[in-house]
Every structure is written in C-alpha cells, then in structure tokens.
N, C-alpha and C positions, 0 to 999 in steps of 0.2 A: 682237876689236876692236883697232884700232891707234890709240893715243892720241898725237896729234902735239903737240909743244911746240917753241917757238923757242929753240934753243940758242945760235946765233950770228947775231944780227940783221944785222950787216955782211956776213957771208958770204951769207946768204939774200937780201940786197938787191943783191948785186953785179951782177946781170944787168939791173937796172932801166934801164940806159942803152939797152937794146934796145926799150923800150916806145915804140910809135909816138907821134909828136907829137899831142897832143890827146886821146889815149886814156887812160881811167882804169884800164882793165884789158884784157888781151888774151891770147888763147891761140892757138897754132898747132901744126901737126904737120909735122915735117921728119925724113925718114929714120927713121921709126918711133919718134921721140921727141916727146913733147908738152911744150910750154913753157907755163907759167902766169906771166904778167907782171902785176904790179900787184894781185895777189890778196892778201887778208887770209888768215890761217891758217885761219879758219873757212870762207871761200869756197874755199880750196885743198882742204880736207877734203871739202867738198860736191862739188867737181868730180872729185876722185879717186874718190869713191863712184859718180859717174855713169860715169866712164871704166873703172873696175875694179869691176864689180858684184859679183864674188864675194868681195870683201874689204870691211871696214867701217873707215872712218877717222873719227875724232872729234878736233876741235881743242881746244886749251887755251882756256879761257874768257877773255874780255876781252883778246884780243890782236889789235889792228887794224893792226899794221905791214904795209906793202905789200911783198910778196915777189916774187922772180923765180926760179923753179925749173924744172927740166927732168927728166922721167922717161921711161924706156923703156916704150912701149906693149905690147911683147911680152915683157916681163920677168916673172920670178917675183916673188912678194911680197918675198922676201929681196933681190932685185936692186933693186926699187923703194925699199925701206927704206934700203938702203946708199946709193943715189943721193941720197935726201933727207938722210941723215946727212952726206954729203960736202958738201951745200949748206947746212948749218947748221940742219937740222930733225931733231930727235930723235923717235923713235917707241918707245913701250913697248906691248907687247902686254898687253891686259887681258882676262881672261875674266870674263864676268858670269854668275853663277849665281843662279837664282831658284828658290824653292820654290813649287810650285803645289799647292794643295789642291783636290780636286774634290769637290764636295758635290752629291749627287743626292737627289731627293725621289721616293719610291716611292708 
C-alpha cells in the first residue's frame, strides 16, 4: 500500500492554471501521461487506484487541497512515485499484516 501525503502544497498546485474554465476537476491523457487537475489528495488516490489496478494508493486523511499532478501511464511504481514526489506528493510504502484465526466446527 502506498500512503500519499502532501509535502509541498505550492508545488502540487502549480499546474492548476491548466484547469479549464468552469471545471472543478479534470483529467486527460497526452503522450502516455495522465493529468489530474483540481483533485483532492483523496480523489487522486482513488483515481490512481482505478488507473493502476495492480497497486494500492491511500491518501492522508483530511486533506482537501486542490492539486494538479501528472504521471506516466506506462511507468513502473517507482517511476510514478518519483513523479509524484517531484510534484510535491510524498509516498510511503506500508505493509499491512493481519492475523487470521480459522475456527471450524466438526
């Protein structure tokens, strides 16, 4: 699981000028890069989960800043995390371990 936190809000919002007039959020794809404009960190994580089903992204709670980021659609997880980091979004990998007890009745 990749836990996303906003490290540099100004940097993560620097592309907001590209948001179309009248739109609250917007995404598009150009040259195998996906842009997410006007997304909260939570909505960004949700969209990344849809676009990259093999990885899981979770956002920092209570962060509603509107962001503008771009990631490669054909990149590895490391590439995507580096691109996010360069745009002010930090990611920490967290492993969730759970103990499961199986009880059966004979």
